[in-house]
N, C-alpha and C positions, 0 to 999 in steps of 0.2 A: 502494498500500500505506499503510494507517494506522496506526502502530507503537504511537499513545498507548491506552490501553485505557482511560485518562479527561480527560477535559477539561473544557472550561471555554472556551463559546465568546463573543464580546462582540460585540453588533452595533452598528456604526461609525451614529450621526448624527448625526456631526460637530465632535463635541465635542476640543479642542484637547487635554482627559487622557483620550479613548481610550487608548494607549498604556500608560497610567500603569498602568490599569486591567491590563492584562496582565500588566504587571511584578509587580504587589504579589502576585497569584496568582499567580507561577510563585516567586516568597519563598517563599510556600506551598510548595514543591518540588512542584506540582500545575501541569499542563500547559495555557495559554490561546493563543486562537489568536484574531483578530482579524477578519469580517465584514465586507462591506456590510450595509444596512440592510436593503437594498434582497435580498436572498441570499433563494428559494426553501426552500420548507416539502421539498420531495422532497431538497435538499441538506442542510438542518438532521435530516432524519432519514437521512441519507446519512454524518452527518457524527460523530451519536450522541451527544453533548453528556453529561455528568452536570446542567450545567448551563446556563444560559443569562444573560449581562448585559445592558443596554439603555443606552446609555449616554448621556447625556449631549446637548448640539445647542443651535444657535444658535435655532432655529428654536423658536416657539409650535407647542401640535399641530396648533391649531382652523387654521391661516391656511389658505389655497389655495395647493394646493401640496407641503406640509412632507411631509417623509418617515417617511412612516410602514410595516412592516415588517406580515408579516401576520397577522391576529387569532387567527387558526388555530396559530400554535404555544403557543396558553393551552391547544390542547385535546389537547395531543403529552403530558402528564403530567410533563413536564421542570422544574425548577422556575426560574422567572426572578427575576431583580433588575433593578429598574428602580432608577435613578439623572436624578433632578433631570428632562431631559427625558422620557429612557425610565422617569420613574415616574409621571410627567403622561402619558404614549400608554397605558402598562398601567391606568391608574384609566379612562383617558377609553374604551377599545376593548373594556373593558369594561360597561362604561355605567354610568360617571361623572361629572361636572362638572369644568371646567377652566375657569377665565377669565385675564383680566388683573386680577393685585394690585393694590389699594389702594394700599401699599408695599411695594415692591422689597426684594429683600433680596440686594446683593452684599458678598462677604466674611465676615468672622467674625462667629457669628450662637451664644448657648443654648443645646442642646437640652436639656429635662427629657423621663427616659425616663417610662414610664408601665408600660411588660409587660418585665419583665426575662426573654424567652425567646425564642429565634428568632433573629434580628439582635442582640438585644439579651441575649445568654446571660451572665451573668457581671459583669455591670454593675451596679451599687447605687442599688436605687429609694430614693424616700421624698425625691423633690424634686431630690435631686443634677442639678447640669445640670454639659454637656458642651460643650465647646469645637468647633464643627465650623465647614464652610467651604458657606456661601450663593452659588450664582450665578439668579437667576430672577427675571423680570418677572411671572411667574404664578404659581398657586397652585390648588391640589385645594381646590373649594368643596362639591362632592358626591362621596360616598364611596360603589361602589358595593355591590348587595347582597351580603356575606359578605364585606367589609374589618374592623377595625377598628384603629383608632387606637393606634401605639406609644409615639410621641415626637411630643411639639408643640415649639414655636419661641415666639417675638412674633408675629412674624407670618406662620403655616406652623400653624394646629390641625389640619393633618394632614400633619405634618414628616416622619411613617413610619409606612407602615402593610404589616398581612400579612391574607390572607387566612386566613379560621378554618380552614379544609377543603385548602384546595389552594396545593403550594410556591411560591407570591406573595409575594413584599416588596418594599419598593418603598421611597426617601427621598427628602426632594426638597433634601439635602446631598449632596455628594460626595464620599466616603468613602478614596478613590483619594489625596486631596491632605494631605501634610502638616499641613497647618491643620485635619485634622480631627484631631482626637486620641485616638478616638478608632476611628477606620477600619479601622485593622491588624483590631481584637478583634470590630470586623461584618464584614469578609471572609470573618475564619474562620473566623467562626460561619455564613457563607453556603456555603463551599467546604467542611465540614467537617460542620457540623451541618444541614444542610435539603440540600446535596448529598451528602451521605456521602463524600465522596472519601476517598483517601487519599493523604501527602505522601512519593510513591514517584517523583516525574523527579525523576533527580540526574542531573549529569553522567557519572555511574558509569551505570545505569540508560542515560545518550544514548549513549553509546559501546556497550552491548555489542545494544543493538539494533537503530542505528543500520549498525554491523558485518555482525550478522543478513541484514538489508536490502538493505546494497550489494552483497555473498555472492549474496544469493538476483536481484537484479538484473544485477548484470551474470555471472555463471558465470562462462567461461574464454574470454571475453570481454578486451580491453584495455582500456584509461581513460589520456586525454592528462589533464594539469591545469595548467592557467593558475600559475606561479606568479610573483609578484609578487615574493616575497620579507617581504611584510606578515604583518600577524598572521593575515590570514583565506586567505588559500591555505594559509598555511603550517601552519595546522589542518586546511584541508581535505584537502593534502598527508597530514600524517599519518595521519585518521582512513582514507582509503582503503590508506593504506600500509597497516597494522593489516589491513584488511578481503583484499586482492586481493594484498596484497607487489610482484612485480617484474611482475607486469599494468598496474602504475601507473610512464608515465613523465612526469616535469616539463617541460617545457617553463620557460623562463624567454626573456623579447623584451621587449630594452633597447630602449624605444620613442624615443631621442634626450631623453625627459622627464622624465628619474629625477633625483634630485639629485647633490650631487656626490660621489665615489667610492660611488654605493649601488646602481650593481650590480657594483665590484669586491667590495663587501662583503659581496650578495647572495650572489654565487658562492659567496666559498674559503667563509661558513659552510656552504651546500649539501654542497659536492663536498667539504668537511675533517668535519664535525660528521653529516651523515646517512645513511643508506642509500639511496637515493633515486637513482633512472638518470632524471640529468640535461641535458638541453638549451642550449643557450644560444647568443639569434639575435638580432644584431647590425642590429636594421631602422633605426636613428636615420635613416639618409638618406628610406628608403623613407616615414617619417611626416611629419616634418618638407614630403618636396613632399604628401604629402595638405591637409596647416591652412596653407599655403601663401595666404597671400592671406584667409585664412576669418579675422572677426572675432566669426561668431554663436555662442554656449555652446552653443548645442542642435547645431548641425554641428558645432563640434569634437567634445561627445562621440560620437555619431551617426560621424565618421569615423574616429576615435582606434576606438571598438567594434568598427565592420565591419574596420578593419585589422587589430587583434588576431587577429577570427574569420578572418581572408583567412591568415593565419602557419600558424592553427594547421592548420587545411587543409591548408596548403603540407607543416607537418611527418609531419601523419599518415598521407598520401601517401606519404612517403619510410616512414615505419614499417614500413607495411605493415595489416595492419588491424585498423583501431581501432573503436568502436564508440559509445565515448562521454569528451567531453570534462566537465573538472570543472570547480568553479567556487566563489568564495568569496561569494557574492550572498548576503546576511546580511536579515534582518525587515526592521528600517528601508527597506533599500534598495526592498523588495517596499512596504510600504504606502506612501513617499515614489510610486514610480511605480506607483501604479492609484488610479485615480479614484472614489473612496466614495459622491461624492454626484452624479454625474454632469458632476465638474465637471475645468477642465482639471490633469491631475497634478504637484505639485511640480515636478520634473523628471525628466527624463529617468534613469538608471543603463545602463551599458553591458555590467554583468553580468544584467540583468534583460530579460524580455518574450520570452524564448526565442530559435532559432538561428534566422538567414534560412535561406529555401526552397535555395541553392546548399549549405549546407552537410550533411554527410553523419554526422552526429554529434549523436549524442543525450547531453543534461546531465543531467549529476549535479551537486546541491546538498544538500548534506549540512548544511550552514550557515542552511540561507533559512529556517529556524521562528526562530532563534536574533537575541538581543544582541549590541551589542559583548564587556557584562563578559560574559555568558557564556561566548561565545566563547573568550574571556583562560583565562576557570574549566575549560573547557574541552581548549584548550593546557595546563596547567600538568595533568590528568588524567593525561593522554596522555604526560607526561615532555619534553613541548617547555623548553625551557632557558628562564628568566623574561628573558634577554637578546633572544628573539625576541617574548615575549608580551608587554611592556610598552612596542611599540614606540609611538609614536606615531602612527594613524593616519596615511595616507595613498592620495590620489584614485585608483582605475586610471587615467583621464586622465592621472592625475603633475600635474605644474607645466604643460601646455596650457590648464588652469581656473584655473593660480594665474596668469597673463598674458591683463589685459584687454585685450582687441586681436588683431591679430597675434600670431603666432607666431616669429619669428626668430630662427636661430641666436645676433645678440646681444642679444638681447633674453633668452634664455635663459641669457645669461653671468649677464646683468645682477640675475635673480631667483634665479640657483643661490646666489652668492657671500654677496647678502642672506641667504638664507636658514638659509648657515651661520653664519652670524655670530648671525641668534636660536636657534639652536638649539645653537651654543655659549654664550653666555651662560647661554641657563633651564637650560641643567647645572649650568654655572658655581655659580648661585647655590641651586642645590636646587629646581628650580623645573618641570625636565623633568617630573619621574610626579607631578607635584600636579595641572596641568592635561589637557583633554581633547587638544586639539592646543594648536601654538604656530609659523605661519609666515609666512613675507614673502608679498606680493602687490604684482605689478607693475600701476599704472595706464597707463591710457591717452592719459596728459594730462603735457605738461613746468608748468613754473612756475617764474618768474624767482628768482633767488636772487644769492650777492656769496660769489665763493670767493678770496682774495685782494684785490686789489683789484678785480677784475675783476666784470665782472655774467657769470653765467651762464644757462643756458635749457633745463634736463635734467630729468629723471625722478621719476616720485614711490613708492615704497614706502609700502602699508600694512603694519600688522601685526597680526595676528588670532592673537589667545589666548582659546579656550573653555573651559569649564567644563560640564560634562556627564556625564552615566550611559550614556548608549545612543543620541547624538544624535540623538536625535526634540527635544529639549528641549535648547536652551543656552545659557548668561550667559554675557557676557564677563568674560573674569579680571581684576580686581583686583590689577596688575601691579605692586609699587613702583614708584615711581617713579627710583628709582636702575637699577631695571635696563632700563628703556623708557630712560633718559637713553644708560645704555651702548650698548645695542643703538641707536640713532639717530647717538648719536656715530659709530661703530666704522662703521657702515653710510655716511654722509655722506662719511666720511674712507677708507675702504676702496674703497667697490665705485665702479667709473672709470661717470658719468654719470646719477647718484643726487644730490639738494642738496633733498629734502625727504621726511623718514618723518610716516605717520599712524599715527593706536593707532583702530582701530579700534572701535567700543562699541557695536555691536548687538549685541540678545539675539536667542535662535532660540525663536518664528516674535521677531519676525514676517522679520528674514534668514534667510538659512542660513549654516552656518558655512561653506563656502568660497562665493568669491564670483561663482563659475558653477555 
C-alpha cells in the first residue's frame, strides 16, 4: 500500500551523494526515495512519481557496461532532473554527445546563470556568478534538439540545460552538496516549480498515514515488537501501539551483548513509564553459545539475527495467535543492504532482508523509509521523552560487533568496562549529545606495555566517535585532547587486561561507523 500521494524518486548510478539528494528533497517536506538505475519502466509507472532525479556516478556514459536507465522514461511525461552523470546520460539518450573533457572540473567552480526561470527562478542575471561544486571528467559537447543552455562555467559551456518544451532539466554540478551555495534554491525550483509538489510530508502527516495503514493491515490480528530499548524500536512500538493498542506485545531479549546496566535500565523505563505489554527474555547463554569460536563478522551478524528470530518465534507460540513481527528497520539499513549496481552490499543488517521460511510471521516496518533524525523527530511527535529519543545509536548485534574476533565472557567484560568510561567522560565533558556515536572497540591483538616495573602483553581498546546526520556518511569527531586523555588514562588504569588505547580517525566512507 503506497501512502505517499506525491513523491520524487531518485535513480542511483553509484554516486556517493545519492542519499544527500533524498535528504535535501525531504527537507522541503516532500517525500523522496532511492531506487537502482535499473528499475523497470513498469515499476516507475506503478510508483507514480511527481518527478525523477538521475544521480551522479563514477562512470562515463560512453563506457562499455556503463549503467543506463531505460531511455523510455523520457516518454512518460514526468519531470526529470539529471545531475552530473545523470545529466550526461539524459543528453546522450536524447541525441546529444558527451566526450572526455580537455580540462576536468573537481571542486568549487563559478557558475554564470543565463536563464532565470525553471531551475534558476529567482536568481539574479547580469553575469552574476554563483559557487557550485563540480566533480566530472567528461562534458557535454553537443546538445540535443530542443534543449537550451541555462548556465555556463569556465570549463563547461553547457553547465546547465533545459528542454524548451518538456519538463527535463540537467546540471553538470551537484546541487545536493553544501558547497553549491544555490543548491537548495535549485532543488526547490525543481520540486515545486517544475514537479508542482506541495510541502505536505511532515511527521504529523506520517503518523496519520501510517497509523491508518497499520490498522488496515493488522485488522484484528496480534503483533510482536522486537523492543531493544533503542530509539528505533521505541518509536516503532509507540506508533504501532497508537494504531492497535493492546494487540501489540513487546519482547525484550537480553542477548548478553548489552552494555553495563542497559538491560535493567530499559526494563525499568518501559515497565514504569509506558503502557506497553512487555515480555523480557534472558537469552545470554544461548547467544554466547551461538557465537562460540566465531570470528567472521558476517557470520556473527547472521547468527545473532537468526537467534532473535528463533526466540521471537518461540515467544509468539507461547502467546498464541500472532501474525506480525514489528522491527525498527531504517532507510540507511535498506540502502546499505541492497546492491544498486550489481556489486556486493556494504554489509548485512540483522533486520533487513525479510524473514526465513521457518518463521510464520509477516513483517511490519513502519520506519523503513526514514532516516535517523527523522525517526527522532517522529518520536518527539509521538510524545516519547527526550531521554529515550536522544540516546546514541546502539547496533542490533550489540557488543558482538564491537569485539573484533571471538566473543567471550571475558572479552565482553573488557569492552563493557571500557565503554562505560567512554560514555561517562563524554557526558561529563558535555559531548554526548554533540556527536552521533561514541564507543569502545576491543581489538583482536595484544601489545607490549609497562605497568609499574613490569612488562605487560595485553589488549588494545580503540575509541570511535563520529559526527553524522543519518549514518549514511560520517566524519570522525575532533574531540579535545583533554577528553581523549582522560578516557585513555581511565581505561588503562581501571580496566584489567588493557594496556593501550587508540583513537579511530577514519571517516565513512571509506570506513563504516561500526568496526564490523
